[in-house]
C-alpha positions in Angstrom: -0.6 -18.9 4.6 -1.7 -15.4 2.9 -2.5 -14.8 -0.4 -2.3 -11.0 -1.8 -4.1 -9.7 -4.6 -3.2 -6.1 -5.8 -5.2 -4.0 -8.2 -5.7 -0.6 -9.3 -2.5 -0.1 -10.9 -2.6 2.0 -14.4 -1.6 4.6 -16.4 -2.1 8.1 -15.2 -0.6 11.6 -16.1 1.7 13.5 -13.7 0.0 15.3 -11.2 -3.2 12.6 -10.9 -4.2 10.1 -8.4 -4.6 6.3 -8.1 -6.0 4.1 -5.4 -4.1 0.7 -5.0 -6.0 -2.2 -3.2 -4.4 -5.4 -1.9 -6.9 -7.9 -0.6 -5.7 -10.6 1.7 -7.2 -14.3 1.6 -7.6 -14.2 5.6 -8.6 -11.5 8.3 -5.9 -8.7 8.1 -6.8 -8.2 11.8 -4.4 -11.1 12.8 -1.5 -9.9 10.6 1.1 -8.3 12.1 2.1 -5.7 9.6 1.5 -4.7 5.9 3.3 -2.8 3.5 3.5 -1.5 -0.1 6.9 -1.9 -2.2 7.6 -0.8 -5.3 10.0 -2.0 -8.1 11.4 0.2 -10.7 13.2 -1.3 -13.8 16.7 -1.6 -12.9 16.4 -0.5 -9.4 15.9 -2.5 -6.2 12.5 -3.1 -4.3 11.9 -0.3 -1.8 9.7 0.3 1.1 6.8 3.1 0.2 4.7 2.9 3.1 3.7 0.4 6.1 1.0 0.0 8.5 1.1 -1.9 12.0 -1.9 -4.0 12.9 -2.3 -0.9 15.7 -2.4 1.4 13.0 0.9 3.0 13.0 2.5 4.2 9.9 5.5 5.2 8.3 6.3 6.4 4.8 9.4 6.7 2.4 10.8 10.4 2.8 10.0 10.8 -1.2 6.2 9.8 -0.6 5.7 11.6 2.6 2.8 14.2 2.1 1.5 12.4 -1.2 0.7 9.1 -0.5 -1.6 7.6 2.3 -1.5 3.9 3.5 -4.7 2.6 5.5 -6.2 -1.0 6.2 -9.8 -2.1 6.3 -10.2 -4.8 8.6 -13.6 -5.6 7.8 -13.0 -5.9 4.1 -9.4 -7.7 4.6 -8.0 -5.2 2.2 -5.0 -2.8 2.6 -4.8 0.4 0.1 -2.6 2.9 -0.8 -4.1 6.4 -1.9 -1.3 8.1 -4.1 -1.8 11.8 -5.1 0.3 14.3 -7.2 2.0 11.5 -8.8 5.0 12.1 -10.4 6.9 10.2 -13.3 9.8 9.0 -10.7 6.5 6.7 -9.1 6.7 4.5 -12.1 7.0 0.9 -11.1 5.6 -2.4 -10.1 3.9 -2.0 -6.6 3.6 -4.9 -4.4 1.9 -5.6 -1.2 3.8 -7.5 1.5 2.5 -9.1 4.8 4.1 -10.4 7.9 2.2 -13.0 9.5 3.2 -15.8 11.9 6.9 -14.5 11.1 6.9 -15.4 7.4 6.6 -12.6 4.7 4.1 -13.0 1.8 3.9 -10.8 -1.3 1.4 -10.5 -3.8 2.1 -10.5 -7.6 2.3 -6.8 -8.1 0.5 -4.0 -10.0 1.9 -2.0 -12.5 1.9 2.0 -12.0 3.1 4.4 -14.6 2.9 7.8 -14.8 3.6 10.1 -17.9 5.1 13.6 -17.7 
């Protein structure tokens, strides 16, 4: 089983930056893939960015060039660096992992971008 704990959310003005962290309860070196999702009020949860154990990344079109996903295996932590934030980035951001064919979610962290 994997526990995921997100942190780093908050309130920021448009154009600002935040870095989200997701700490896993076990070595992320053994986790197949990890990702950040987000869910805005009244909308479905959507993929923001993903990264495989080999370091391959993918991004939603809406965040390409602004967000960067990375992982630090030594710290068992996944990151999401978010730059040039927009009001439409406002959502609860969730960390997700795929481990031994099971999906695990964190509890989420709120990101609010004011205009």
